[in-house]
C-alpha positions in Angstrom: -43.5 -63.2 40.4 -43.0 -66.0 42.4 -39.4 -67.6 43.3 -38.2 -70.4 40.9 -36.6 -73.5 42.3 -34.4 -75.2 39.7 -33.2 -78.9 40.0 -30.4 -80.6 38.1 -30.4 -84.2 37.0 -28.2 -87.3 37.8 -27.2 -89.0 34.9 -27.6 -92.9 36.2 -27.7 -93.8 32.5 -24.3 -92.8 31.9 -23.1 -89.6 30.9 -21.0 -88.2 27.7 -19.9 -84.7 25.5 -21.9 -86.4 23.0 -26.0 -87.2 23.7 -26.5 -90.4 25.6 -29.8 -92.4 24.4 -32.2 -94.1 26.9 -35.2 -93.9 28.3 -38.8 -95.1 27.9 -37.3 -98.3 26.2 -34.6 -96.8 23.7 -30.8 -98.4 24.8 -28.3 -96.3 26.6 -25.5 -95.0 23.4 -23.8 -92.2 22.4 -21.7 -91.2 19.6 -18.4 -90.3 21.8 -17.2 -91.7 24.7 -19.4 -92.4 27.3 -17.9 -91.4 30.8 -17.8 -94.3 33.4 -20.8 -94.0 35.7 -19.6 -94.5 39.2 -20.7 -92.9 42.6 -17.5 -90.6 42.2 -18.7 -89.3 39.3 -22.5 -89.0 40.3 -21.2 -87.4 43.5 -18.9 -84.9 41.9 -22.7 -83.9 39.9 -24.8 -83.8 43.1 -21.8 -82.1 45.2 -21.4 -79.9 42.0 -25.4 -78.9 41.8 -25.8 -77.9 45.4 -22.9 -75.4 45.9 -24.4 -73.8 42.6 -28.1 -73.4 44.0 -30.4 -75.9 42.3 -32.8 -76.8 45.1 -32.3 -81.1 44.0 -31.5 -83.7 41.6 -33.8 -86.2 39.3 -32.7 -89.6 38.9 -34.7 -91.5 36.1 -36.1 -94.7 36.6 -36.4 -97.7 34.1 -34.5 -100.9 32.9 -31.9 -98.5 30.9 -30.6 -97.4 34.0 -29.3 -97.8 37.5 -32.3 -97.9 40.5 -33.2 -94.5 41.5 -33.5 -95.4 45.4 -29.6 -97.1 45.9 -27.7 -94.6 44.0 -29.2 -91.6 45.8 -29.0 -93.2 49.5 -25.2 -93.9 48.8 -25.5 -89.8 47.8 -27.2 -88.3 50.6 -23.5 -89.2 52.7 -21.7 -87.1 50.2 -24.0 -84.1 50.4 -25.9 -81.7 53.2 -28.5 -79.9 51.4 -29.3 -81.2 47.7 -32.5 -83.0 47.7 -33.1 -86.0 45.9 -36.0 -86.3 43.4 -36.9 -90.2 42.9 -38.5 -91.5 40.3 -40.6 -94.8 40.5 -42.9 -96.8 39.0 -45.9 -97.6 41.6 -47.1 -101.3 41.3 -44.2 -102.6 41.4 -44.0 -103.3 45.2 -46.7 -102.6 47.6 -47.7 -99.7 48.6 -47.6 -99.9 52.2 -43.4 -100.9 51.5 -43.1 -97.9 49.1 -44.5 -95.3 51.8 -42.0 -97.5 54.4 -39.2 -97.0 52.2 -39.6 -92.9 51.2 -40.5 -92.4 55.5 -37.3 -94.0 56.4 -35.5 -92.2 53.0 -37.2 -89.0 54.0 -36.2 -89.3 58.2 -32.2 -90.3 57.7 -31.7 -88.4 55.1 -32.4 -85.2 56.9 -35.9 -84.8 54.8 -34.7 -84.4 51.6 -36.6 -86.7 49.3 -38.5 -86.1 46.5 -40.8 -88.5 45.0 -41.2 -88.4 41.1 -44.1 -91.1 40.6 -43.8 -92.8 36.8 -46.9 -94.7 35.9 -45.2 -96.1 33.3 -46.0 -95.8 29.3 -44.8 -98.6 27.5 -46.0 -101.9 28.2 -42.9 -104.0 27.1 -40.9 -102.5 30.0 -43.7 -103.0 32.6 -44.0 -106.5 31.3 -40.1 -106.8 32.2 -40.8 -106.3 35.3 -43.9 -108.4 35.8 -46.3 -105.7 35.0 -49.0 -106.8 32.7 -51.6 -104.1 32.9 -52.4 -102.2 30.4 -52.0 -98.3 30.2 -55.1 -96.9 31.4 -55.4 -99.6 33.9 -52.0 -98.5 35.5 -53.0 -95.3 35.8 -56.0 -96.5 37.9 -53.6 -98.4 40.1 -51.4 -95.2 40.4 -54.2 -94.2 42.2 -55.3 -96.0 44.3 -51.9 -96.6 45.6 -50.8 -93.0 46.4 -54.1 -92.8 48.2 -52.6 -95.5 50.3 -49.3 -93.9 50.7 -51.3 -90.8 51.4 -53.5 -92.4 54.3 -50.2 -94.3 55.7 -48.1 -90.7 55.8 -50.7 -89.3 57.5 -50.8 -92.2 60.3 -53.8 -93.8 59.2 -54.6 -97.8 59.2 -54.9 -98.7 55.9 -57.3 -101.9 54.9 -58.0 -101.7 50.9 -59.6 -103.6 49.0 -59.5 -102.2 45.3 -59.6 -103.1 41.5 -55.6 -103.6 41.8 -54.4 -103.2 45.5 -55.1 -105.1 48.4 -53.6 -104.3 52.1 -55.1 -105.0 55.5 -54.4 -103.2 58.6 -50.8 -102.0 57.1 -49.9 -98.8 59.1 -46.2 -97.4 59.8 -44.5 -97.5 62.8 -42.7 -94.1 61.9 -43.8 -91.3 60.4 -41.8 -88.8 57.4 -42.1 -85.1 59.2 -42.9 -83.5 56.8 -44.0 -86.5 54.0 -41.9 -86.2 50.8 -43.9 -84.0 48.2 -45.1 -86.0 44.7 -44.4 -84.8 41.2 -46.3 -86.5 38.9 -46.3 -86.0 35.1 -48.5 -87.4 31.7 -50.2 -85.7 28.9 -53.2 -88.6 28.8 -56.6 -88.1 29.6 -55.8 -91.5 32.8 -53.5 -88.5 33.8 -55.3 -85.7 34.9 -57.3 -86.9 38.1 -54.4 -88.6 39.2 -52.3 -85.5 38.8 -55.2 -83.6 40.3 -55.9 -85.6 43.8 -52.7 -86.7 44.6 -49.6 -84.8 43.3 -48.2 -81.7 44.8 -46.3 -80.4 41.3 -47.5 -81.4 37.8 -44.5 -81.8 35.4 -44.1 -81.4 31.8 -41.8 -82.0 29.3 -40.5 -79.2 27.6 -42.9 -78.2 24.9 -43.6 -74.6 23.3 -45.0 -72.3 26.0 -48.2 -72.4 23.7 -48.9 -75.7 24.2 -47.6 -75.8 27.7 -49.9 -73.0 28.3 -52.4 -75.5 27.2 -51.5 -78.6 29.2 -51.3 -76.0 32.8 -54.9 -74.7 32.0 -56.4 -78.2 32.0 -54.8 -79.3 35.0 -55.8 -76.4 36.3 -59.3 -77.0 35.7 -59.4 -80.1 37.4 -57.1 -78.6 40.7 -56.2 -75.1 40.6 -53.9 -75.3 44.3 -50.9 -77.3 41.8 -47.7 -76.1 41.4 -45.9 -76.5 38.1 -42.8 -77.7 37.3 -40.8 -78.8 33.5 -38.4 -80.9 32.3 -36.0 -79.5 30.1 -32.3 -79.9 28.5 -29.9 -77.1 28.4 -26.8 -75.3 26.3 -25.9 -72.0 28.0 -23.6 -69.9 26.7 -21.4 -66.5 27.3 -23.4 -65.9 23.4 -26.3 -67.4 21.3 -22.8 -68.0 18.6 -21.1 -70.8 20.6 -24.9 -72.5 22.3 -25.8 -73.0 18.7 -22.7 -73.6 17.9 -22.7 -76.7 20.6 -26.5 -78.1 19.2 -24.7 -78.2 15.8 -21.8 -80.1 17.3 -23.9 -82.4 19.2 -26.6 -83.0 15.9 -22.8 -83.5 14.0 -22.5 -87.0 16.8 -25.8 -88.3 15.6 -25.6 -90.5 12.5 -28.9 -91.2 10.7 -28.9 -94.8 11.2 -29.2 -94.1 15.0 -32.0 -91.7 14.7 -33.9 -94.4 12.5 -33.3 -96.9 14.9 -34.6 -94.7 18.3 -37.3 -92.9 16.3 -38.5 -96.6 15.0 -39.0 -97.6 18.6 -40.5 -94.3 20.0 -42.9 -94.7 17.6 -44.3 -97.7 18.8 -44.8 -95.7 22.2 -48.1 -96.0 24.0 -47.0 -92.1 25.8 -49.1 -89.5 24.8 -45.9 -87.0 25.9 -43.4 -88.8 23.9 -45.8 -88.2 21.0 -46.0 -85.2 21.6 -41.9 -84.8 21.7 -42.2 -86.6 18.3 -44.2 -84.5 16.9 -42.0 -81.4 17.8 -39.5 -82.7 15.2 -41.2 -85.5 13.3 -37.8 -87.5 13.5 -36.2 -84.9 10.8 -33.0 -83.1 11.5 -34.7 -80.4 9.6 -36.6 -77.7 11.5 -35.4 -78.5 14.9 -36.2 -74.5 16.0 -39.3 -75.5 17.7 -39.5 -71.7 19.5 -37.8 -69.3 20.1 -34.0 -70.6 22.1 -36.3 -74.5 21.7 -34.5 -77.0 20.1 -35.9 -80.2 19.6 -32.7 -82.1 18.7 -32.0 -84.1 21.8 -35.1 -86.4 21.1 -33.9 -87.7 17.8 -32.2 -90.3 19.9 -33.6 -90.0 23.7 -36.6 -91.1 25.0 -39.1 -88.5 27.3 -37.3 -85.0 27.3 -36.1 -84.3 24.8 -35.8 -80.5 24.1 -33.5 -78.1 25.0 -32.9 -74.4 25.6 -30.4 -72.9 23.6 -29.0 -69.4 23.8 -26.6 -67.0 25.4 -27.4 -66.6 29.4 -29.7 -63.5 29.1 -31.8 -65.6 26.2 -32.0 -68.2 28.2 -33.4 -66.5 31.1 -35.6 -64.9 29.0 -37.0 -68.3 28.1 -37.2 -68.9 31.3 -39.1 -66.2 32.1 -41.6 -66.9 30.1 -42.4 -70.4 31.3 -42.8 -68.8 34.6 -44.8 -66.4 33.6 -47.5 -69.4 32.2 -47.5 -70.5 36.2 -44.3 -72.7 36.1 -42.1 -72.5 39.4 -39.8 -75.6 39.0 -37.3 -76.0 36.3 -35.7 -79.8 35.9 -32.5 -79.2 33.9 -29.6 -81.1 32.9 -27.3 -80.9 29.6 -24.0 -82.7 28.2 -22.0 -83.7 29.9 -24.1 -82.9 32.9 -21.2 -81.4 35.2 -19.6 -79.1 33.0 -23.3 -77.9 31.4 -24.3 -77.7 35.2 -21.9 -75.2 35.8 -22.4 -73.0 32.9 -25.7 -72.5 33.9 -25.1 -72.4 37.3 -22.4 -69.8 36.9 -24.0 -67.8 33.9 -27.9 -67.8 33.9 -28.8 -68.2 37.9 -26.8 -64.7 38.7 -29.1 -63.7 35.8 -32.4 -64.7 37.4 -31.2 -63.1 40.7 -30.4 -59.9 39.1 -34.3 -59.8 37.8 -35.7 -60.9 41.5 -36.6 -64.8 40.4 -33.9 -66.7 42.2 -32.3 -66.7 45.3 -29.1 -69.7 46.2 -30.9 -71.8 48.4 -28.3 -71.6 51.5 -29.1 -67.9 51.6 -25.6 -67.0 50.4 -26.7 -65.5 47.5 -23.6 -66.5 45.2 -22.6 -69.7 42.9 -18.9 -69.2 43.7 -17.5 -72.5 44.2 -16.6 -72.7 48.2 -15.0 -76.1 47.7 -13.0 -78.3 45.5 -15.4 -81.0 43.8 -14.2 -84.2 45.2 -14.3 -86.9 42.0 -12.1 -86.8 39.6 -13.3 -85.3 36.5 -12.7 -81.3 36.3 -15.1 -78.8 36.9 -14.9 -76.8 33.9 -17.7 -75.1 32.1 
C-alpha cells in the first residue's frame, strides 16, 4: 500500500478546549473560552506539526477566519519543512495576480506552497466579497481561472476571453518550479469535471467509507490519475474509553440553542458537501456514531468538515488503513485544541502507522520524539 501523508490544520478562526464554530457562514464561537489567536500560537502549532511528522497544514478561507495567504506567509519564517495548504477562492482576485502570488510564495518559501481551491458554496458570503455569480457559474469561472493559472505556470503568454474571465497578453516574469499542487473538493455535479481537468488531489470530507468509495469511483471515472485526500477531525487517546469520554465532554459543551441556530443556517447552504454532512446527524445529538469510530458531533455546530475519528490509537489507525484501502493517500486532520491534539495523534497514531508500514517521518528520522522546546507560550501537553 502507498505510504500516507498527513496534514494538520491552522485554526485562524480561533482555538479552544471546546468545539469552535465557524465555516460556511457559521459565526465563530465556542462553549468554553477561545484561545486568543496570535502568530505566536499559530507558530507553535505549525512547529509542533512539523516536528511530529505532518507534511503540511491547511489554512481555511472565508469571512469567519484570518486571511490564509498573509497568515501562512508569516509562518514560513518560524518553520523549515512544513508546507502550507492555502485555501483560496478563485474569482476574488484576477487569475494573473493569483498565479503571481503563488509563484512568489512558492519561490520565497522554498517550495512549500500547496493550494486548496474553494469555489464557494454560499452565495451570501460570496456577495459580501463582491461576487454575484450563482453556484454553477462559480464552478464555470473556476474552470477558466485554473486553466489560465496552469498556462501561466507553464510559461505561456495567455490571452483568454471567456464567459467570466478576460486577460490579454498575460505572462509571468518568474515561474514556480515546481508549480504548487492543487487540491480541490466538491460533491456537486459541476465540481467533478473541474477537479478532473485541473486538480492534483481531490478532497472529500469525512463521510463513512462506503459513501467515500462511491465518490472516489465517480472522480476516477473522470480522471483515473488523480490522488485522493480526506478532511477529518480526530480524537485519539490511549484507550477507546478515554477518547469517547472526550467526545462526550465536547458534546456537553454544546447547548441545544447553539445547535438549533447553527443548523438553521447550514440548512440554507447551497453546498452539496454540506448537505451530505448534515444528513449524517440530522441536527440531533442522537445517533452521532455514523460508522465505526466516526463521530458526527462536530458538525452540530461547525460548518464544513463535521466528523471526527474517535478511538484508541490502534482503532484510529485501523480506520485510516480502511480509508487508505479505498485509495485515500492524504489525510488533513484537526482537533480541539489543535496544539494538544496534534501531539495525541502524532505520538500515538503515527507510530502505529509506521509499524504497519503506512507512514514514515518526512525528515527521515523515523521518530516523533520532540527535538526542541515549542517556541510560544502554551505547553505542548497531550
